[in-house]
C-alpha positions in Angstrom: 33.2 15.6 -18.9 31.7 14.2 -22.4 28.9 15.8 -23.2 26.7 12.5 -23.7 27.8 11.6 -20.1 26.2 15.0 -18.4 22.9 14.0 -20.2 23.4 10.7 -18.7 23.6 11.9 -15.2 20.7 14.6 -15.9 18.6 11.4 -17.0 19.5 9.2 -14.0 18.6 12.5 -11.8 15.1 13.1 -13.4 14.3 9.2 -13.6 15.3 8.8 -9.7 12.9 11.5 -9.1 10.2 10.8 -11.0 10.6 7.4 -10.3 10.2 7.7 -6.8 7.4 9.9 -7.0 5.4 7.6 -9.2 6.5 4.9 -7.0 4.8 6.1 -3.7 1.9 8.0 -5.6 0.4 5.0 -7.2 2.0 2.3 -5.3 2.5 3.6 -1.7 0.6 6.4 -0.8 -1.3 4.9 2.0 2.0 3.9 4.1 3.1 7.9 4.0 -0.9 9.0 4.9 -0.2 6.9 7.8 3.1 8.2 8.9 1.4 11.6 9.0 -1.4 9.9 11.4 1.1 9.2 13.5 3.1 12.1 14.0 2.1 15.8 15.6 4.1 18.5 14.4 3.3 21.5 16.7 4.4 25.1 16.0 4.8 26.5 19.5 8.1 27.0 21.1 7.7 24.4 24.1 7.3 21.9 21.2 10.7 23.0 19.6 12.6 22.8 22.8 11.2 19.3 23.4 13.5 17.9 20.7 16.5 18.8 23.2 15.7 16.1 25.3 16.8 13.4 23.1 20.2 13.1 20.3 19.8 14.2 16.9 17.3 16.8 17.3 18.1 19.0 14.2 17.6 15.8 12.1 14.5 15.2 14.0 13.1 18.2 13.8 13.7 18.6 10.0 12.3 15.2 9.6 9.0 15.5 11.4 8.7 19.1 9.7 8.5 17.7 6.8 6.3 14.4 7.6 3.5 17.0 8.3 3.4 17.0 4.3 2.5 13.6 4.0 -0.8 14.6 5.2 -1.8 16.3 1.3 -2.0 14.1 -1.6 1.0 14.0 -3.3 2.6 15.9 -0.8 4.6 12.6 0.8 5.6 11.2 -2.8 6.8 14.6 -3.4 8.8 15.5 -0.1 10.3 12.0 -0.6 11.4 12.1 -4.3 12.8 15.8 -3.5 14.6 13.9 -0.5 16.2 10.9 -2.2 17.3 13.2 -5.3 19.2 15.8 -3.2 20.5 12.8 -1.2 21.7 11.4 -4.8 23.1 14.5 -5.7 25.3 15.1 -2.3 26.0 11.5 -1.9 27.3 11.9 -5.9 29.3 15.1 -4.8 31.2 13.6 -2.1 32.4 10.4 -4.4 33.3 12.7 -7.0 35.4 14.9 -4.3 37.0 12.4 -2.4 37.5 9.4 -5.0 38.1 11.5 -8.0 35.7 8.8 -9.6 33.9 9.2 -13.2 31.2 7.1 -12.1 30.3 8.6 -8.5 27.1 9.3 -9.6 26.0 5.6 -10.2 27.8 4.4 -7.0 25.7 7.0 -5.0 22.5 5.6 -6.3 23.2 2.6 -3.7 22.5 4.7 -0.6 20.0 6.3 -1.9 18.2 3.4 -3.1 18.9 1.8 0.4 16.8 4.7 1.6 13.8 4.5 -1.0 13.8 0.5 -0.1 14.0 1.2 3.7 11.0 4.0 3.3 8.9 1.1 2.6 8.5 0.6 6.4 6.6 2.5 8.4 9.1 2.9 11.2 11.5 4.7 9.2 11.6 8.3 9.4 12.8 11.3 7.7 14.9 11.9 10.2 17.2 9.5 9.6 17.4 10.9 5.6 17.7 14.0 6.9 21.0 13.4 9.5 22.4 11.8 6.9 21.8 14.8 4.2 23.4 16.9 7.3 26.3 14.5 8.3 27.3 14.6 4.4 27.2 18.7 4.6 29.1 18.7 7.9 31.3 16.3 5.8 32.0 18.6 2.6 32.8 21.1 5.2 35.6 19.2 6.9 37.3 18.2 4.1 37.4 21.2 2.1 39.3 22.5 5.1 43.2 22.0 3.4 45.4 23.1 6.4 46.4 20.5 8.4 45.8 22.6 11.5 42.3 23.7 10.9 41.6 20.4 9.5 42.0 18.8 12.8 40.5 21.1 14.9 37.5 21.7 12.4 37.1 17.7 12.3 37.1 17.4 16.0 34.5 20.2 16.4 32.4 18.3 14.3 32.9 15.3 16.1 32.1 16.5 19.3 28.7 17.9 18.4 27.8 15.9 15.1 25.8 13.0 17.3 23.9 15.9 19.2 22.8 17.1 15.9 22.0 14.3 13.8 22.3 11.1 16.2 23.2 8.1 14.7 24.1 9.7 11.2 27.0 10.8 12.9 28.8 7.5 12.7 29.2 8.2 9.4 31.1 11.4 9.8 34.8 9.5 10.6 34.4 7.1 8.1 33.9 10.0 5.6 37.2 11.6 7.1 39.3 8.6 7.0 38.4 7.5 3.6 39.0 11.0 2.4 42.6 11.1 3.8 43.8 7.7 2.6 42.4 8.6 -1.1 44.5 12.0 -0.6 47.1 9.2 1.2 47.2 11.6 4.4 48.0 9.2 7.1 46.9 10.6 10.9 46.0 7.8 13.1 45.8 10.2 16.3 43.0 12.6 14.1 41.4 9.5 13.5 41.5 7.9 16.8 40.2 11.0 18.2 37.3 12.0 15.5 36.5 7.8 15.8 36.5 8.0 19.7 34.4 11.4 20.4 31.5 10.2 17.8 31.0 6.4 19.2 31.8 7.3 23.0 28.8 10.1 22.4 25.7 7.6 22.6 27.4 5.7 25.4 28.2 8.8 27.5 25.1 10.4 26.8 22.6 7.8 26.6 21.6 8.3 30.9 21.4 12.1 30.3 19.0 11.3 27.0 17.0 8.2 28.8 17.8 5.8 26.4 18.9 2.1 26.1 22.7 1.7 24.7 20.3 0.1 21.6 18.3 3.2 21.5 21.2 5.6 21.7 23.6 4.1 18.8 20.3 4.2 16.2 18.4 7.2 17.7 16.3 9.4 15.9 15.6 6.3 14.1 12.6 4.1 15.5 14.0 0.5 14.4 17.5 -1.0 14.1 17.0 -1.4 10.3 17.5 2.2 9.6 21.1 2.4 10.7 21.4 0.6 7.2 21.6 3.7 5.6 24.7 5.3 7.0 25.8 1.6 7.2 25.3 1.0 3.0 26.6 4.6 2.6 30.1 3.6 4.2 30.5 0.3 2.8 29.4 2.1 -0.9 32.2 4.7 -0.3 34.7 1.7 0.7 33.5 -0.5 -2.1 34.1 2.5 -4.7 37.8 3.1 -3.0 39.0 -0.7 -3.1 37.6 -1.4 -6.9 38.6 2.3 -8.3 41.9 0.8 -10.0 39.8 -2.0 -11.4 37.3 0.3 -12.9 39.6 2.9 -14.0 41.2 -0.3 -15.7 38.0 -1.4 -17.3 36.3 1.8 -17.7 33.3 0.2 -20.0 32.9 -2.7 -17.5 31.6 0.2 -14.8 29.4 1.5 -17.6 27.0 -1.4 -17.5 28.1 -3.5 -14.4 27.0 -0.7 -11.9 23.5 -0.1 -13.2 22.8 -3.5 -13.5 24.1 -4.4 -9.8 22.0 -1.4 -9.0 18.5 -2.6 -10.9 19.1 -5.7 -9.3 19.5 -4.3 -5.6 16.6 -1.9 -6.0 14.7 -5.0 -7.4 15.3 -7.5 -4.4 15.3 -4.6 -1.6 11.5 -3.8 -3.0 10.4 -7.4 -3.4 11.8 -8.4 0.3 10.5 -5.5 2.0 7.2 -4.0 0.2 4.4 -4.6 2.2 1.9 -4.2 -0.8 -1.1 -6.2 1.2 -0.3 -4.0 4.2 -0.8 -1.0 2.1 -4.2 -2.1 1.2 -4.7 -2.7 4.8 -3.9 1.2 5.4 -5.9 2.1 2.6 -8.9 0.5 4.2 -7.6 2.0 7.7 -7.4 5.6 6.0 -10.4 6.0 3.4 -12.3 4.7 7.1 -10.4 7.9 8.8 -11.5 10.3 5.7 -14.9 8.7 6.1 -15.4 7.3 2.7 -17.4 3.8 3.5 -17.9 3.7 -0.2 -14.6 3.9 -1.2 -13.7 1.2 1.3 -16.4 -1.1 0.0 -14.8 -0.8 -3.2 -11.4 -1.2 -2.2 -12.6 -4.2 0.0 -14.3 -6.2 -3.1 -11.6 -5.3 -5.0 -8.6 -6.4 -2.6 -10.6 -9.6 -1.4 -8.2 -9.9 1.8 -8.4 -13.1 3.7 -7.3 -10.4 6.8 -9.3 -9.6 10.5 -7.9 -5.8 9.7 -9.5 -5.8 6.4 -12.8 -7.6 7.8 -12.7 -4.9 10.9 -12.6 -1.7 8.7 -15.3 -3.5 5.5 -17.5 -4.0 8.6 -17.5 -0.8 9.8 -18.1 0.6 6.6 -21.4 -1.7 6.1 -22.3 -0.7 9.5 -22.0 3.4 8.5 -24.3 2.4 5.5 -27.0 0.2 7.5 -25.6 -2.7 5.4 -24.0 -4.9 7.8 -27.1 -7.2 8.4 -27.4 -7.4 4.8 -23.7 -7.9 3.4 -21.7 -9.5 6.3 -20.9 -12.8 4.4 -20.8 -11.3 1.1 -16.8 -10.6 2.6 -14.4 -12.6 4.3 -15.5 -12.6 8.5 -12.8 -14.5 11.0 -15.2 -14.6 13.6 -15.2 -12.0 16.6 -11.8 -10.3 15.5 -13.3 -9.3 12.4 -16.0 -7.0 14.4 -13.3 -5.7 16.8 -9.7 -5.7 17.4 -8.4 -6.1 21.4 -6.2 -4.2 23.1 -3.7 -6.1 24.5 0.2 -6.8 25.3 -0.1 -9.2 22.4 -1.3 -6.9 19.7 1.0 -4.6 17.7 0.5 -0.8 18.0 -1.1 -0.6 14.6 -3.8 -2.4 15.5 -4.0 -0.7 19.0 -4.0 2.5 16.9 -7.3 1.0 14.8 -9.2 -0.1 17.6 -11.2 2.8 18.5 -12.8 3.1 15.5 -15.6 0.5 16.6 -16.1 2.1 20.0 -16.6 5.4 18.5 -19.0 4.2 15.7 -21.3 2.3 18.6 -21.3 4.5 20.9 -19.4 3.2 23.3 -17.2 6.2 24.6 -15.3 5.2 27.2 -14.0 2.3 25.6 -13.2 4.5 22.5 -11.4 6.9 24.9 -9.1 4.3 26.2 -8.6 2.7 23.1 -7.3 6.3 21.5 -5.1 6.8 24.8 -3.3 3.8 24.3 -3.2 4.2 20.4 -1.4 7.6 21.0 0.7 5.9 23.7 2.1 3.3 21.7 2.6 5.3 18.3 6.1 5.0 17.4 6.5 8.8 18.6 3.9 8.6 21.5 1.9 11.5 19.2 -0.5 10.6 16.7 -2.9 13.5 15.2 -5.3 11.3 14.2 -5.9 10.4 18.0 -5.7 13.6 19.0 -8.9 14.2 16.6 -10.4 11.2 18.0 -10.0 12.5 21.8 -10.9 15.8 21.0 -14.4 14.4 19.1 -15.1 12.0 22.3 -15.2 14.7 24.8 -17.0 16.8 22.5 -19.6 14.0 23.0 -19.0 13.6 26.6 -19.6 17.3 26.9 -16.3 18.0 28.8 -15.3 21.0 27.4 -12.6 21.6 28.9 -11.3 18.3 27.8 -12.1 18.9 23.7 -10.8 22.6 24.0 -7.2 20.9 25.1 -6.7 18.6 22.4 -8.2 21.2 19.6 -6.1 23.8 20.9 -3.5 21.8 20.5 -4.4 20.8 16.8 -4.9 24.6 16.2 -1.0 24.5 16.5 -0.5 22.5 13.6 -0.3 23.4 9.5 -2.9 21.1 8.3 -5.0 20.1 11.3 -5.5 23.8 11.9 -8.8 24.3 10.0 -10.4 21.0 11.9 -9.7 22.3 14.8 -10.8 26.0 14.2 -14.2 24.5 13.2 -14.8 22.4 16.1 -13.5 25.0 18.8 -16.7 26.9 17.6 -18.7 24.5 18.5 -20.9 24.7 21.8 -21.3 21.3 23.4 -24.2 22.2 24.7 -25.8 23.6 21.2 -28.6 21.2 20.4 -28.7 22.0 16.6 -25.3 20.1 16.0 -26.7 17.1 14.5 -23.7 14.8 14.3 -23.2 15.7 18.2 -26.8 14.7 18.7 -26.7 11.4 16.7 -23.5 10.3 18.8 -25.3 11.5 22.5 -28.2 9.3 21.9 -25.9 6.6 21.6 -24.3 7.1 24.8 -25.2 4.7 27.8 -27.4 6.8 30.2 -25.7 5.2 33.6 -22.5 4.0 34.5 -21.4 0.3 34.3 -17.9 -1.1 35.0 -16.8 -4.1 32.8 -13.4 -5.2 30.9 -11.9 -2.9 28.0 -11.8 -6.0 25.8 -15.9 -7.3 26.5 -17.2 -6.1 23.6 -20.1 -8.0 24.2 -21.3 -6.6 27.4 -20.3 -3.5 26.1 -22.8 -3.6 23.3 -25.7 -5.2 25.6 -25.5 -2.3 27.7 -25.7 0.2 24.8 -28.5 -1.8 23.2 -30.6 -2.1 26.5 -30.2 1.3 27.3 -30.9 2.5 23.6 -32.4 -0.1 21.7 -32.9 2.2 19.0 -29.5 2.4 18.5 -29.3 0.5 15.5 -25.6 0.2 14.8 -25.0 -1.3 18.4 -27.7 -4.0 17.9 -26.1 -4.7 14.3 -22.7 -5.3 16.0 -24.2 -7.3 18.7 -26.4 -9.6 16.6 -24.0 -10.0 14.0 -21.5 -10.6 17.3 -23.5 -13.8 18.0 -24.0 -14.6 14.6 -20.3 -14.9 13.8 -19.9 -16.7 17.1 -22.2 -19.5 16.2 -24.7 -18.4 19.2 -27.9 -18.8 17.8 -29.3 -19.0 21.3 -28.3 -15.7 22.2 -29.0 -14.2 18.8 -32.5 -14.7 18.8 -32.8 -14.3 22.0 -32.0 -10.3 21.6 -33.7 -10.4 18.0 -36.6 -11.4 19.9 -36.1 -8.5 22.9 -34.8 -5.5 20.4 -35.4 -6.6 16.7 -38.7 -4.8 16.5 -37.0 -2.2 14.3 -36.7 -5.1 11.6 -39.9 -6.0 11.4 -40.9 -4.2 8.1 -37.9 -5.7 6.6 -35.9 -8.6 8.0 -32.3 -8.4 6.7 -30.6 -11.1 4.6 -28.4 -12.6 7.4 -30.5 -12.4 10.3 -33.5 -13.8 8.1 -31.4 -16.6 7.4 -30.0 -17.3 10.8 -33.4 -17.4 12.3 -34.4 -20.0 10.0 -31.8 -21.9 11.2 -32.9 -21.6 14.9 -36.4 -22.1 14.2 -35.6 -25.2 11.8 -33.8 -26.6 14.8 -36.6 -25.6 17.1 -39.4 -27.5 14.7 -41.1 -24.0 14.5 -44.3 -24.4 12.3 -45.4 -22.1 9.4 -47.0 -19.6 11.7 -44.1 -18.8 13.7 -41.8 -18.7 10.7 -44.4 -16.0 8.9 -44.5 -14.1 12.2 -41.0 -13.2 12.0 -41.7 -11.6 8.2 -38.6 -13.7 6.9 -38.9 -13.5 2.9 -40.4 -15.9 0.8 -37.5 -16.5 -1.5 -35.0 -16.9 1.4 -37.4 -19.8 2.6 -37.3 -21.5 -0.8 -33.3 -21.0 -0.7 -33.2 -22.6 2.6 -35.1 -25.7 1.1 -32.9 -25.9 -1.6 -30.2 -25.8 1.0 -31.2 -28.6 3.2 -32.1 -30.5 0.3 -28.6 -30.2 -1.0 -26.8 -30.8 2.3 -29.2 -34.0 2.7 -27.4 -35.6 -0.3 -24.1 -37.8 0.1 -20.9 -35.8 0.8 -19.3 -36.0 -3.1 -22.2 -33.7 -3.9 -21.4 -30.6 -1.8 -18.6 -29.0 -4.4 -22.0 -27.3 -5.6 -22.8 -25.6 -1.9 -20.2 -23.2 -2.2 -20.9 -21.3 -5.1 -24.5 -21.5 -5.0 -24.7 -20.9 -0.9 -21.3 -19.6 0.0 -22.4 -16.4 0.9 -25.3 -17.4 3.1 -25.5 -17.8 6.9 -26.3 -21.4 6.6 -23.3 -22.1 5.0 -21.3 -20.3 7.2 -22.8 -22.0 10.4 -22.0 -25.3 9.0 -18.7 -24.9 7.4 -16.9 -22.3 8.5 -13.8 -22.4 11.2 -13.7 -19.6 13.6 -10.5 -18.3 13.8 -8.5 -16.5 16.3 -6.6 -13.7 16.1 
């Protein structure tokens, strides 16, 4: 092979590794962080043996082992770039071995690019990539056997065990063997029929044993059907290379620019159609909430300026953690109730259910937090989540349920990256009054038990505030709940009853809302002064009412000057549903 071509191959490999790393490190890191959070990899024999209850145990185990490194900053991009580069090398070697193509290294980019695009989804696992690599290794071993009898026996043996080892990636194996035989002009229809029958019959025959539906059996260990595109594109690319081989041999210069151009177009279109950059922003807000960085959440929220209920939800949590919810509530987009809480219902996505416990834990409703966390763990793609296990451990520590807390902490103690966190919390004595965060959370918990519906956010907050008016974060959420739903009577009643802690300084949004209420009740100056509403807010309200009293054509001046006031929200905002 000419030296210049070797250089181009090296440049392509380095370019693939570097570009994939930079893309996932700079443009898509939070998708990878989140994938680790909805996975739980334990170093126990029982956990290892659990993989044998489903097909593709080896691919699934390797994929989940590698996914745990997504916990590290840069770990996910590094693992993905390594896998994609290894996949490219493996595919190129096989294409070269089967088709004797000098352009095999370019053809190999198409299935690798497909895997890259599929990894833009939260539901495309490393187990699918690992399965393809494993089956390619088995395929190389099979086609390397030149003796016809041994080749037949070896291919049959692999076909018999392939589904058990790699799951849906096994469907690549018959295509690989058949196309290799056709390329070598070796036609054995009995061999082809046998290995294809063994591979494609395995999901149907074993689905009841593995407790899978027919659809699940044909895609496992993939979670979503879209992942089956990886082995499908691999087979299609190999067939296309076989069919077009004579044409590109006749016009070698054509392949030199056509294939790279087609690949660039393919990747550009794939990323454009599949990349969820808005979802990446939501996951950034979510992960920084999980990491305990409210400052970063607010910085990102201001930068993104998303009109999205999940963005509002995490922004409000960050504001509440800093005691700024009633000051800056309307500095950000607010869709109403569902910017404060996320309902747990069959209509919600699994991501929404997983997010939903954050606000309940924040305000101190441990029962609803535990309910949401358990459902979040159950409905996550693999029914296990390191993040939810951590939350359940925290909840049970707050509830002083040592046995339950230690159960969850011992699970995390068997992990690689959550081990230190678990060890720190295992040393906590739930009865030790010197643990500051534990005492703070326990002060929020209601004294008595009350039965109410899981999504009854108002009742939850009223109970929390009623039993502990010093629970300021719960009080802020209750008052803001009423304000965002434009229920000013309930707001005023709750503020009059519990708002004594604000007498020194009435937060901006509360002062603005109270002026609307007092104005509607024709309250006098003495009553207004008794609420301690700042003079500048009273002056702004007078200017606002004067402007609103003018003709509608003058309303264009309102958003610029008063767009972030409660008055503007009350008069013009439309409360949106989910």
